[in-house]
C-alpha positions, 0 to 999 in steps of 0.5 A, a space after each residue: 334489155 338496156 338496164 342489164 349489167 354487162 361489165 362481166 361480159 368480158 373474156 376472162 383473160 382481160 381480167 387476169 391480164 388486168 390484175 397482172 398489170 395492176 400488181 406490176 404497177 402498170 395500171 396507169 400506163 396509157 395504151 392505144 388499141 386499134 379495132 379493125 378487120 382483115 377480110 371483107 365478108 362474102 368476098 365483097 368489095 366493102 364493109 358497112 360499119 355499124 354498132 357504135 351507138 351500142 358501144 358508146 352506151 356500154 362505155 358510158 355504163 361501164 362499172 363493177 358493182 358489189 355483186 361483180 366484185 364478190 363473184 370475182 373475189 370468190 374465184 381466188 384469182 385476183 388481189 384485193 387491191 385490184 378488186 378495190 381498183 375495179 370497184 371504182 373503175 370508170 372509163 377516163 380515156 379517149 375514143 375515136 371512131 369512124 361513124 356508123 354507116 360509113 364504108 370501110 375496108 380491111 386493116 383500117 382502124 375503125 375505132 381507136 382507144 387511148 386509155 389507162 391500159 386496164 380500162 382499155 383492155 376490159 373494153 375488148 370483148 364487148 366492143 368486138 361483139 357489138 361491132 362484129 355483129 352489126 357490121 356483118 349484118 349491115 354489110 350483108 343487108 347492103 349486098 342484098 339491097 344492091 342485088 334487088 336493084 332498087 326494089 325494097 328489102 324488108 328484114 324478116 329474120 327475128 324468128 331465126 336470129 340467135 338471141 333477142 339481141 341478135 334479132 333486135 340489133 341485127 334488125 337495126 344493122 339491117 336498116 343501116 344497110 338499106 332495108 326499109 323495114 323490119 318484122 321486129 316490132 321492138 326494133 321499130 319502136 326503139 329506133 323509130 323505124 318501120 314495122 313490116 308484116 301482115 299475115 302468116 300461113 296460120 292465119 289463113 289456116 285458122 279460117 274455114 276457107 282461104 276466101 274467108 281468111 282473105 275477106 277478114 283481113 281485107 275488112 280489117 285492113 282495107 287501106 293496107 291489104 297484103 295477102 299471102 297467097 301460097 298456103 294451099 295452091 298459089 295459082 288455082 286458089 290463092 290468087 283467085 281468092 285474093 282477086 275475089 276479095 279485092 272485088 268483093 271487099 276493097 273496091 266497094 269501099 274505095 280501096 285498092 290492094 297493096 300487094 300479094 306475097 309468095 313464100 314458096 315454090 318457083 318464085 320466078 315462074 309464079 311471080 310472072 304468072 301472078 303478075 299476068 293474072 293481076 294485070 288481066 283482072 285490072 290490078 296492075 297497081 297491086 305489087 308482088 312481094 316474095 320471101 322464102 330463104 332469100 339472099 343476094 345471090 337468089 335475088 340476083 338470079 330471080 331478077 335475071 330470070 325476069 321475075 315480076 317481083 316488086 319487093 323482098 322479105 329476107 329473113 334467116 340468110 340476112 339476120 344470121 349472115 348465113 353465107 359468112 357468119 363471122 366478121 373477124 374484127 380484132 382488137 390489137 395493142 398498137 402503142 404505149 406511152 412512156 414519159 409522154 412519148 408514144 412507143 409503137 408496138 407490133 404483133 408479128 406472125 408467120 401469116 403476113 396478114 396478121 402482122 399489125 400496123 404499129 403506132 397511134 394512127 389516123 386514116 384518110 380518104 381521098 376523093 376526086 374533085 371531078 366526080 366525088 368518087 373515092 380514090 383511095 384510103 391512106 393510114 398514117 401516123 397520128 401527127 401526119 398531114 396530107 398535102 393539098 396538091 399531090 400525094 403518092 400512094 403505094 402498095 405496102 406489100 409491093 412498094 414499087 407499085 405507085 400512083 400519084 393522086 392529084 386534084 383531090 379533096 381529103 378527109 379524116 375518117 375517124 371522129 372523136 367520141 370520148 375525151 378524158 372519159 366524157 362523151 363529146 359525140 352526138 349519136 345520129 338517128 337510125 334514119 340519118 345513119 342509113 342515109 349516110 350509108 347511101 351517100 357513102 356508097 355513092 362515092 364508090 365506083 360501081 366496080 367496087 360495089 359489084 357482087 362478084 369479083 369486085 375491084 380491090 379498093 386501095 388501102 395504103 400506108 403512108 411512107 412514114 408508117 410503112 417505114 416504121 413498120 418495116 424498121 420494127 420488123 428488121 429489128 426483130 
């Protein structure tokens, strides 16, 4: 997977535009592009950004080999000089990005690219593909983890994923979002996380009886015994045979059962009954794990009903983000350089949500010195600084709505990743990224994190950026 040629995984218009830039002698023009999104999935309160590691790998390996050039030449769409240019292409620009696992909000530049315009343009499809997918899954996982209220979530979606990459990198994103393990063994190996899983119904069916299946598994894994008890009849067969095996196999060897799993039926009702039966049989320490087309809404409902569930395995609704399967990140030109001067560019639309913020920008986050909570984010032009004492924010769409922040600390959210084509950023481990996500969420007020009707976090423009944008709109 890691040695595939991916340079042609690009929308064709990126190549036709690049050919045009080259023939118009614009290929050395320095361009600035922002990557951002406009709407939070599932009407949530925040997004967890993810995918930067794979974006870095793609940019490092960007090149067009002889086979690529021969294919493009055969299309009769591109000049020979342009194809020779592509043959020697290597990324030479700068990249800034918000680290993976960070909490982010609409219209903030998650990634900014400064590079010769062809180099920057060709990155578009892969950057969006990676960022959109992993940020979507990481955010969905975070919502599911929040709904579980401290109970572990395991990612079980590989068999429902849309491709190998969707399974492997989707599982990676789920770990970033707070899942404790994944059923995808390759992800566990590659990213040094926990592989989760025990048995399927086919295992139970393969033996002459449910008891024999449970007995065989307990004999092989006495120190990690989780039994799937709903193959035939959860209450009249599954839990009865599980307890018999616990007594016949595990206890004589000095082991205790780890868990039983439910994968069908009325999970609230069954979990309560199973909990009572286990407790009465002397197995109060035996956990109950459930699966079966779960999502954050069903998990929240189960817990509201008093379900006796200790952990959840979540598959298709997580790995596909089924309730909101498109993240909607975009890649927009925001500035060009001419004679060393940065010239802001804007995209205008009758849909005001699609009007872009022009110029080379930074994004800052304000934190309360009293409790460490995030107060607001402000998008500024690149050369602006934030005062230490007080700062007035305002709603860009309703500028009369203002608030003065005081007693705060502030930090820029982006870090530089590439400088003059050289990687200057150390990629953290998946464990550290997930830890960063947890720390980031701790800075948000509970009202922003709630599943339903969350409070809207402030994302404002600096006055200088707001004025620049509105001046450009008035000119047109």
